[in-house]
C-alpha positions as CSV (number, residue, x, y, z in Angstrom):
1,M,19.0,-104.1,142.3
2,K,19.2,-103.4,138.7
3,K,20.5,-100.3,137.3
4,G,17.1,-98.8,135.9
5,D,15.7,-99.6,139.5
6,K,18.4,-97.6,141.1
7,V,17.7,-94.7,138.8
8,I,14.1,-94.8,139.7
9,V,14.8,-94.9,143.5
10,I,17.1,-91.9,143.2
11,L,14.6,-90.0,141.1
12,V,11.8,-90.6,143.7
13,S,14.2,-89.8,146.6
14,L,15.2,-86.5,145.1
15,T,11.5,-85.7,144.4
16,L,10.6,-86.4,148.0
17,I,13.5,-84.3,149.4
18,V,12.6,-81.4,147.0
19,S,8.9,-81.6,148.1
20,V,9.9,-81.6,151.8
21,V,12.3,-78.7,151.4
22,A,9.6,-76.7,149.4
23,G,6.8,-77.5,151.9
24,F,9.1,-76.2,154.8
25,M,9.9,-73.1,152.9
26,T,6.3,-72.5,152.0
27,R,5.3,-73.2,155.8
28,Q,7.9,-70.5,156.9
29,S,6.5,-68.0,154.6
30,Y,3.0,-68.4,156.0
31,Y,1.8,-65.5,158.4
32,D,-1.3,-64.9,160.5
33,D,-3.0,-63.0,157.9
34,T,-5.9,-62.1,160.2
35,D,-3.8,-60.5,163.0
36,F,-5.1,-56.9,163.3
37,D,-2.4,-55.6,165.6
38,K,0.2,-56.7,163.2
39,A,-1.5,-55.1,160.3
40,V,-1.8,-51.7,162.1
41,E,1.7,-51.6,163.6
42,N,3.0,-49.3,160.7
43,I,-0.2,-48.1,159.3
44,D,0.6,-44.4,159.9
45,S,2.9,-44.8,156.8
46,F,0.5,-46.7,154.6
47,D,-1.0,-45.2,151.4
48,V,-4.7,-44.5,151.6
49,E,-7.0,-45.6,148.7
50,L,-10.6,-44.6,148.1
51,E,-13.2,-46.6,146.7
52,P,-16.3,-44.5,146.3
53,I,-18.7,-47.3,146.0
54,S,-21.9,-45.4,146.3
55,L,-20.9,-43.5,143.0
56,F,-20.6,-46.8,141.1
57,P,-23.5,-49.1,142.0
58,E,-23.6,-50.8,138.7
59,D,-19.7,-51.8,138.7
60,P,-19.9,-55.6,139.3
61,F,-17.0,-55.3,142.0
62,L,-17.8,-52.2,143.8
63,G,-21.7,-53.0,143.7
64,A,-21.1,-56.4,145.3
65,L,-19.0,-54.8,148.1
66,G,-21.7,-52.2,148.6
67,K,-24.4,-54.8,149.0
68,Q,-22.3,-56.7,151.4
69,Y,-21.1,-53.9,153.6
70,G,-24.0,-51.5,153.7
71,R,-25.1,-49.1,151.0
72,E,-28.5,-47.7,152.0
73,D,-29.4,-44.7,150.3
74,I,-29.8,-42.3,153.2
75,N,-31.5,-38.9,152.8
76,N,-31.9,-37.9,156.4
77,F,-31.7,-38.9,160.1
78,S,-35.2,-40.4,160.1
79,E,-34.3,-42.8,157.1
80,L,-31.2,-43.9,158.9
81,Q,-33.0,-44.8,162.0
82,D,-35.8,-46.6,160.2
83,K,-33.5,-48.7,158.0
84,S,-31.4,-49.6,161.0
85,D,-32.1,-52.8,163.0
86,L,-29.8,-51.8,165.8
87,I,-28.6,-48.5,167.0
88,V,-25.9,-48.4,169.8
89,K,-23.1,-46.7,171.5
90,V,-20.0,-48.8,171.5
91,I,-16.2,-48.9,172.2
92,P,-13.8,-51.3,170.3
93,A,-12.5,-54.5,171.9
94,Y,-9.2,-55.9,171.3
95,D,-10.6,-58.7,169.3
96,R,-10.3,-57.5,165.7
97,K,-9.3,-59.5,162.5
98,V,-8.1,-58.5,159.1
99,L,-10.3,-60.4,156.5
100,L,-10.8,-60.1,152.8
101,Q,-11.9,-56.5,152.0
102,T,-13.0,-56.0,155.5
103,I,-12.1,-55.7,159.3
104,L,-14.2,-57.8,161.8
105,S,-14.3,-56.0,165.0
106,R,-15.7,-57.1,168.4
107,V,-17.1,-54.0,170.1
108,K,-18.6,-53.6,173.7
109,V,-22.2,-52.1,173.7
110,L,-22.4,-49.2,176.1
111,D,-25.9,-48.1,175.3
112,V,-28.9,-49.3,173.2
113,Y,-31.1,-46.8,171.4
114,K,-32.8,-49.1,169.1
115,G,-32.9,-53.0,168.9
116,K,-34.0,-56.3,170.4
117,D,-32.0,-59.0,172.2
118,I,-29.0,-56.6,172.9
119,I,-28.3,-54.8,176.1
120,A,-25.6,-52.6,177.5
121,G,-22.6,-54.7,178.4
122,D,-23.0,-57.3,175.5
123,N,-20.2,-57.8,173.0
124,I,-21.3,-57.8,169.2
125,Y,-19.3,-58.1,166.0
126,V,-19.3,-55.5,163.2
127,Y,-17.7,-55.7,159.6
128,E,-15.8,-52.4,159.1
129,P,-15.9,-51.4,155.4
130,C,-12.3,-51.1,154.8
131,S,-9.2,-53.3,154.1
132,I,-5.6,-53.5,154.9
133,L,-2.7,-54.7,152.7
134,Y,0.7,-54.7,154.2
135,K,4.0,-56.7,153.7
136,K,4.4,-59.5,155.9
137,K,7.6,-61.2,157.1
138,N,9.2,-63.6,154.5
139,M,6.5,-62.4,152.0
140,V,7.8,-62.5,148.4
141,T,6.7,-59.6,146.3
142,Y,7.2,-58.8,142.7
143,G,7.8,-55.2,141.7
144,V,6.8,-52.3,143.8
145,F,4.7,-53.2,146.9
146,R,2.6,-50.6,148.5
147,S,1.2,-51.2,152.0
148,S,-2.1,-49.6,151.9
149,Y,-5.4,-48.8,153.7
150,T,-8.5,-48.9,151.5
151,S,-11.5,-46.9,152.5
152,Y,-14.9,-47.9,151.0
153,D,-17.2,-44.8,150.8
154,G,-14.8,-42.7,153.0
155,Y,-15.0,-45.0,156.0
156,I,-12.2,-44.8,158.6
157,L,-11.4,-47.5,161.2
158,M,-12.7,-47.2,164.7
159,R,-9.8,-46.4,167.1
160,K,-9.2,-48.2,170.2
161,G,-10.4,-46.1,173.4
162,K,-12.9,-44.2,171.3
163,E,-16.8,-44.3,171.6
164,Y,-19.0,-44.5,168.7
165,I,-22.6,-44.4,167.8
166,L,-23.2,-47.1,165.2
167,F,-26.3,-47.8,162.8
168,L,-26.3,-51.4,162.2
169,K,-28.3,-54.1,160.1
170,K,-28.3,-57.7,160.8
171,L,-25.9,-59.9,158.7
172,E,-28.0,-60.9,155.8
173,A,-28.6,-64.7,155.2
174,P,-30.5,-66.9,152.9
175,E,-34.1,-67.7,153.9
176,G,-34.2,-70.6,156.4
177,Y,-30.6,-70.2,157.3
178,R,-29.8,-70.5,161.0
179,Y,-27.1,-68.3,162.3
180,R,-24.3,-70.2,164.1
181,G,-21.9,-69.0,166.8
182,K,-21.1,-65.4,166.6
183,E,-23.1,-64.9,163.4
184,K,-26.0,-64.3,165.6
185,M,-24.2,-61.2,167.1
186,T,-22.7,-59.9,163.9
187,Y,-23.7,-56.7,162.0
188,V,-22.9,-54.5,159.1
189,L,-23.2,-50.8,159.0
190,T,-26.7,-49.4,157.5
191,S,-24.5,-47.0,155.6
192,M,-20.9,-47.1,155.0
193,T,-20.8,-43.3,155.0
194,F,-23.6,-42.4,157.5
195,G,-23.5,-45.6,159.7
196,K,-20.6,-44.3,162.2
197,Y,-20.4,-41.2,164.3
198,P,-17.7,-40.6,167.2
199,V,-19.1,-39.5,170.5
200,Q,-16.3,-37.3,170.9
201,A,-15.3,-35.9,167.4
202,Y,-12.3,-34.1,166.2
203,G,-11.5,-30.8,164.6
204,H,-11.7,-28.9,161.4
205,T,-12.5,-29.2,157.8
206,E,-9.5,-30.2,155.6
207,V,-9.1,-30.1,151.8
208,I,-6.9,-32.6,150.1
209,D,-5.7,-31.9,146.6
210,E,-7.2,-33.7,143.6
211,D,-4.0,-35.2,142.4
212,R,-3.3,-36.9,145.7
213,V,-6.3,-39.2,145.6
214,N,-5.2,-42.7,144.7
215,S,-1.8,-41.1,143.5
216,F,1.0,-43.6,142.8
217,I,3.5,-40.7,142.9
218,A,5.5,-41.3,146.2
219,D,5.5,-37.6,147.4
220,K,1.7,-37.1,146.7
221,T,0.2,-40.1,148.1
222,I,-2.2,-39.6,151.3
223,K,-0.9,-41.4,154.3
224,F,-3.0,-43.0,156.9
225,A,-1.5,-40.7,159.5
226,E,-3.2,-37.7,157.9
227,I,-6.7,-39.2,158.1
228,K,-6.6,-41.4,161.0
229,D,-8.2,-38.7,163.4
230,M,-10.9,-37.9,160.9
231,D,-14.6,-38.8,161.3
232,L,-15.2,-39.3,157.6
233,I,-13.4,-39.0,154.2
234,A,-16.1,-37.2,152.2
235,I,-15.8,-37.0,148.4
236,R,-18.8,-34.8,147.5
237,M,-20.0,-31.6,149.2
238,E,-23.6,-32.9,149.6
239,T,-22.1,-35.9,151.5
240,L,-20.4,-33.4,153.9
241,K,-23.7,-31.5,154.4
242,K,-25.8,-34.7,155.1
243,Y,-23.2,-36.2,157.5
244,N,-23.3,-32.9,159.5
245,E,-27.1,-32.7,159.5
246,I,-27.4,-36.2,160.8
247,R,-24.6,-35.4,163.5
248,E,-26.6,-32.3,164.6
249,Q,-29.6,-34.6,165.2
250,L,-27.4,-36.9,167.3
251,I,-26.4,-33.9,169.4
252,A,-29.8,-32.7,169.8
253,Q,-31.0,-36.2,171.2
254,D,-27.7,-36.2,173.7
255,M,-26.1,-39.1,171.8
256,I,-22.8,-37.4,171.1
257,E,-21.2,-34.3,172.6
258,P,-22.6,-31.0,171.7
259,K,-19.3,-29.4,171.1
260,A,-18.1,-32.0,168.6
261,K,-17.1,-30.9,165.3
262,T,-16.8,-33.2,162.2
263,R,-13.5,-33.1,160.5
264,Y,-13.8,-33.7,156.7
265,A,-11.2,-34.4,153.9
266,N,-13.1,-32.6,151.1
267,F,-12.2,-34.0,147.6
268,L,-13.1,-31.0,145.2
269,W,-12.7,-33.0,142.1
270,L,-16.1,-34.7,142.9
271,A,-17.8,-31.8,144.6
């Protein structure tokens, strides 16, 4: 073999070795990015970020999210009913996935108040308008990495073992499109703010200081542990009032417990 050929063979061999090693290292750094249970293992310590989508409908990014995950303008309970394709009582199942800018959750239907083709005992899928960012095993990061829970329009994750009333719309699709698989049973909230009500709600009104909202200062950030038991993170007083009025209508119709009280985080800076 000529000297030049030997050099070429050596270079090709080295390239192959480097490629194999790099591929192995890359494969080792992969993680199950959709695993909900892994994502929420330490969620109590995650920073909470708020994206008030309904306040910025013209923003290209937030506007697109709002259109995708439910940003109907709701003024009262009647409008919420009319604009919903499905109204159900549900309990979250264990089949939940972390997707891009949302959580896809399977829920078991306990009762149906409006809607066709769905009965008690069925399982449906719901896109929850929130996202989780967390550091995974072997994940390479640069600078300061903050594990976070992002709430769109004040939405808070459904909790295991808790029952909820959901106001839902069918997953939108282009005209003529045929739903496939579980798409037929997949929904979004009619309203990210007013589309979910715990059947057994929690306690008191809580005020969180303005300078803690989306703060990057370690001792001022809102942690998920502080909001996980709340029904809603409201950012305007009128939102609190409207949410409470709809809740009272649900109580009057025996859809949620009469002694339930909504627990709010009231951000006075937008009140």
